[in-house]
C-alpha positions as CSV (number, residue, x, y, z in Angstrom):
1,X,101.5,139.8,123.3
2,X,99.8,141.0,120.1
3,X,97.0,138.6,119.2
4,X,95.9,137.8,115.6
5,X,92.1,137.4,116.5
6,X,90.6,139.2,113.8
7,X,90.7,136.2,111.0
8,X,87.7,134.7,109.2
9,X,89.5,132.5,107.0
10,X,91.7,131.2,109.3
11,X,91.8,129.7,112.9
12,X,93.8,127.2,115.4
13,X,91.0,125.1,116.2
14,X,93.0,123.1,118.9
15,X,96.7,122.7,120.3
16,X,98.4,120.0,122.1
17,X,101.6,117.3,122.3
18,X,103.3,119.5,119.8
19,X,100.8,119.7,117.1
20,X,97.9,122.3,116.4
21,X,95.1,121.8,114.3
22,X,94.1,124.7,112.0
23,X,91.7,125.5,109.3
24,X,92.6,127.5,106.2
25,X,89.3,128.5,104.7
26,X,87.6,125.1,104.4
27,X,90.7,123.2,104.7
28,X,91.9,121.4,108.0
29,X,95.6,120.7,108.5
30,X,97.2,119.2,111.4
31,X,100.7,120.3,111.6
32,X,103.7,120.1,114.4
33,X,104.6,122.9,116.2
34,X,107.6,123.3,118.9
35,X,105.8,125.7,121.0
36,X,103.0,123.3,121.9
37,X,104.3,121.3,124.7
38,X,101.0,121.1,126.8
39,X,98.9,118.1,126.8
40,X,95.4,118.3,125.7
41,X,94.7,115.0,124.2
42,X,95.5,113.2,121.1
43,X,94.2,115.7,118.1
44,X,94.4,113.3,115.7
45,X,92.3,110.8,117.6
46,X,89.9,113.6,118.7
47,X,89.3,115.3,115.0
48,X,90.3,112.3,112.7
49,X,86.8,112.8,110.8
50,X,87.7,116.5,110.3
51,X,91.4,116.5,109.1
52,X,92.2,116.7,105.5
53,X,96.0,116.7,105.7
54,X,99.0,115.9,108.3
55,X,102.1,116.6,108.3
56,X,104.7,114.3,109.9
57,X,108.5,115.0,110.7
58,X,111.1,113.0,109.6
59,X,114.0,112.1,112.1
60,X,116.2,112.6,109.3
61,X,115.3,116.0,109.2
62,X,111.9,117.3,106.8
63,X,109.1,115.6,106.7
64,X,106.4,114.9,104.3
65,X,102.2,115.7,104.0
66,X,99.9,113.1,104.0
67,X,96.7,114.0,102.3
68,X,93.7,112.1,104.1
69,X,91.4,113.5,101.9
70,X,91.9,115.3,98.2
71,X,93.2,118.5,98.9
72,X,93.6,121.2,96.1
73,X,97.3,121.7,94.8
74,X,96.5,125.8,96.0
75,X,93.5,127.4,97.6
76,X,92.7,131.2,98.4
77,X,91.9,132.6,101.9
78,X,91.1,136.3,102.9
79,X,92.0,138.6,105.5
80,X,89.7,141.6,105.3
81,X,90.5,142.5,101.5
82,X,93.7,140.5,101.1
83,X,94.0,137.2,99.5
84,X,96.7,134.8,99.6
85,X,97.2,131.4,97.8
86,X,98.0,128.8,100.1
87,X,99.8,125.7,99.2
88,X,101.3,122.7,101.1
89,X,105.3,123.2,101.0
90,X,107.8,121.1,102.2
91,X,109.0,121.7,106.3
92,X,105.4,122.2,107.1
93,X,104.7,125.5,105.8
94,X,101.9,126.9,103.5
95,X,103.1,130.0,102.5
96,X,101.7,132.4,105.1
97,X,102.4,133.2,108.7
98,X,98.5,134.2,109.8
99,X,100.1,135.9,113.2
100,X,101.5,138.6,111.1
101,X,98.0,140.0,110.7
102,X,98.6,142.1,113.8
103,X,101.8,143.8,111.8
104,X,99.6,144.1,108.6
105,X,97.1,146.1,110.6
106,X,99.8,148.1,112.2
107,X,101.2,149.1,108.6
108,X,97.9,149.8,106.9
109,X,96.9,151.9,110.0
110,X,100.6,154.1,109.9
111,X,100.7,154.5,106.4
112,X,96.9,155.7,105.7
113,X,97.4,158.1,108.9
114,X,100.7,159.5,107.1
115,X,98.4,161.3,104.6
116,X,101.6,161.4,102.0
117,X,103.0,159.2,99.5
118,X,105.2,156.3,101.6
119,X,107.9,154.2,99.9
120,X,108.6,150.8,101.2
121,X,111.4,148.5,101.4
122,X,110.6,144.8,102.3
123,X,113.5,142.6,102.9
124,X,113.4,138.8,103.5
125,X,110.0,139.4,102.3
126,X,108.9,135.9,101.3
127,X,105.4,135.4,99.7
128,X,104.3,138.8,100.1
129,X,102.5,139.5,102.9
130,X,103.5,142.5,104.3
131,X,103.8,143.6,100.8
132,X,100.4,143.2,100.0
133,X,99.4,144.8,103.2
134,X,101.4,148.0,102.6
135,X,100.1,148.2,98.7
136,X,96.4,148.1,100.1
137,X,97.1,151.2,102.3
138,X,98.1,153.0,99.0
139,X,102.5,152.8,99.1
140,X,105.0,152.2,96.8
141,X,106.6,148.5,97.7
142,X,109.9,147.0,96.8
143,X,110.1,143.7,97.5
144,X,113.4,141.7,98.2
145,X,113.8,138.0,98.6
146,X,116.8,135.5,97.4
147,X,114.4,132.9,96.3
148,X,112.6,133.3,92.8
149,X,109.8,130.9,94.0
150,X,109.1,133.1,96.6
151,X,109.2,136.3,94.9
152,X,106.6,134.6,92.2
153,X,104.8,133.3,94.9
154,X,104.1,137.1,96.0
155,X,103.2,138.6,92.6
156,X,100.3,135.9,92.6
157,X,99.1,137.3,96.0
158,X,99.5,140.8,94.8
159,X,97.5,139.8,91.7
160,X,94.7,137.7,93.8
161,X,94.2,140.9,96.2
162,X,93.5,143.0,92.7
163,X,96.5,144.9,93.4
164,X,98.7,144.3,89.8
165,X,98.5,147.7,88.6
166,X,100.1,149.1,92.1
167,X,103.5,150.5,92.2
168,X,105.5,147.2,93.5
169,X,109.2,146.0,92.2
170,X,109.9,142.5,92.6
171,X,113.7,141.7,93.0
172,X,115.7,138.5,93.4
173,X,118.6,139.4,95.4
174,X,120.4,139.2,98.4
175,X,119.3,141.5,100.9
176,X,123.1,142.7,102.1
177,X,124.2,143.1,98.8
178,X,120.8,144.9,97.7
179,X,121.0,147.3,100.6
180,X,124.6,148.0,99.8
181,X,123.9,148.7,96.5
182,X,120.9,151.0,97.4
183,X,123.0,153.2,99.5
184,X,125.5,153.8,96.7
185,X,122.7,154.5,94.3
186,X,121.2,157.1,97.0
187,X,117.7,155.7,97.3
188,X,115.6,156.2,100.3
189,X,112.6,154.7,101.9
190,X,109.8,156.0,104.7
191,X,109.3,152.7,105.9
192,X,111.8,149.7,106.0
193,X,110.0,146.1,107.1
194,X,112.3,142.6,107.5
195,X,112.0,139.3,108.3
196,X,115.2,137.6,108.7
197,X,115.9,133.8,108.9
198,X,118.0,132.5,111.6
199,X,120.2,131.0,108.9
200,X,120.1,131.4,105.0
201,X,122.2,130.6,101.9
202,X,121.7,132.7,98.9
203,X,122.1,131.6,95.2
204,X,125.7,133.1,94.8
205,X,127.0,131.2,98.3
206,X,126.0,134.1,100.5
207,X,125.7,133.1,103.9
208,X,123.1,134.6,106.4
209,X,123.4,134.3,110.4
210,X,121.1,136.3,112.5
211,X,123.6,136.5,115.1
212,X,126.0,137.9,113.2
213,X,124.3,140.1,110.6
214,X,121.4,141.2,112.0
215,X,123.0,144.1,113.4
216,X,125.1,145.1,110.7
217,X,121.8,144.8,108.2
218,X,119.7,147.5,110.7
219,X,122.7,149.9,110.8
220,X,122.9,149.8,106.8
221,X,119.5,150.4,106.6
222,X,119.5,153.5,108.5
223,X,121.2,154.9,105.7
224,X,118.4,154.3,103.6
225,X,115.6,155.9,105.6
226,X,114.1,159.0,104.5
227,X,114.5,162.4,106.1
228,X,111.1,161.6,107.4
229,X,110.4,158.2,108.0
230,X,107.3,156.3,109.3
231,X,108.2,152.8,110.6
232,X,110.9,150.3,110.8
233,X,109.6,146.5,111.7
234,X,111.6,143.3,112.4
235,X,110.0,140.0,112.3
236,X,111.5,137.2,113.8
237,X,111.2,133.8,114.6
238,X,114.7,132.7,115.7
239,X,114.7,130.0,118.7
240,X,116.0,131.8,121.8
241,X,115.7,135.4,120.6
242,X,114.2,137.4,123.0
243,X,112.1,140.8,121.4
244,X,114.2,142.9,123.7
245,X,117.2,142.0,121.5
246,X,115.2,143.7,118.6
247,X,114.4,146.4,120.6
248,X,117.7,147.0,121.7
249,X,119.4,147.1,118.4
250,X,116.7,149.5,117.1
251,X,117.2,151.9,120.0
252,X,121.1,151.9,119.4
253,X,120.7,152.3,115.3
254,X,117.0,153.8,114.1
255,X,116.3,155.3,117.7
256,X,119.7,157.1,117.9
257,X,119.2,159.1,114.5
258,X,115.6,159.7,114.4
259,X,112.9,160.9,117.0
260,X,110.3,158.2,117.7
261,X,109.4,155.6,119.6
262,X,110.8,151.9,120.0
263,X,108.7,148.8,121.2
264,X,108.8,145.0,121.0
265,X,107.0,142.0,121.9
266,X,105.2,138.5,120.7
267,X,102.6,138.0,118.5
268,X,100.5,135.0,119.0
269,X,96.8,133.6,117.9
270,X,94.2,132.4,119.7
271,X,93.4,128.3,120.3
272,X,89.7,128.6,120.0
273,X,89.0,125.4,121.8
274,X,90.4,125.7,125.0
275,X,90.8,129.7,125.2
276,X,94.9,129.4,124.9
277,X,96.8,131.8,123.1
278,X,99.7,130.1,120.9
279,X,103.1,132.2,120.7
280,X,104.2,132.5,117.1
281,X,107.2,134.9,117.1
282,X,108.4,138.2,117.9
283,X,108.5,141.6,116.6
284,X,110.5,144.6,117.3
285,X,109.4,148.2,115.9
286,X,110.7,151.9,115.5
287,X,107.9,154.2,114.8
288,X,107.4,158.0,114.3
289,X,105.5,159.9,117.0
290,X,101.9,160.5,115.7
291,X,101.5,163.8,114.2
């Protein structure tokens, strides 16, 4: 497991009975997490005086935030030289997945070591954690997401990090449609990153189902890779998906076309008060051999 343990502005303080207590800068949030099936006591009772806000799930789906103290509409946290805007969103989210720092580290190191101009395509790019990381390493980035709100949020993160003048394009589009158009245009990329949802619906009724569509998307993306690609990274939070599923897809697609190495695994975050690690998702990646 790759563990995101380099954070200063974020930590999981404790986790128990389906909940995790997190520090986002100086804001303390208690949120549900389905991976936390162990019992280490009632977090609300243990940390009541510390908690700024709690997210409560609804039996009918969704849920709501209850702010126990005054919480700003948005605030910033930093990871090394990257800056992110944090907000309380519906469905418990905050606009950032801190465990992805392990992948940001990989991207930055790989791009800098390439010592050449790298062109990145970031698909299902959300609020742009990977986009900001790749820009910081000197790459140009095409950022694609079907949600206009998420693309605007990425622009805020890029600006907050001081990268507004860097080479980045923002596109609100259906990923499969965009990839097919890019193939027809003859465009190519040295890096492709994707964070596909389990299920999604586009602005024009397009339906995405990871079990049906992921393999097709990766196969299509092979036609977008340059003659000398650097890496291809897939993140997933789909329940029940093994990281070896992503590894197998990459071996049968990118790995058949280009020389390199395929790897996979879990990502996680330390739970500081009880020396545990919370599993947070999986990754699969193909990467070129180091020069």
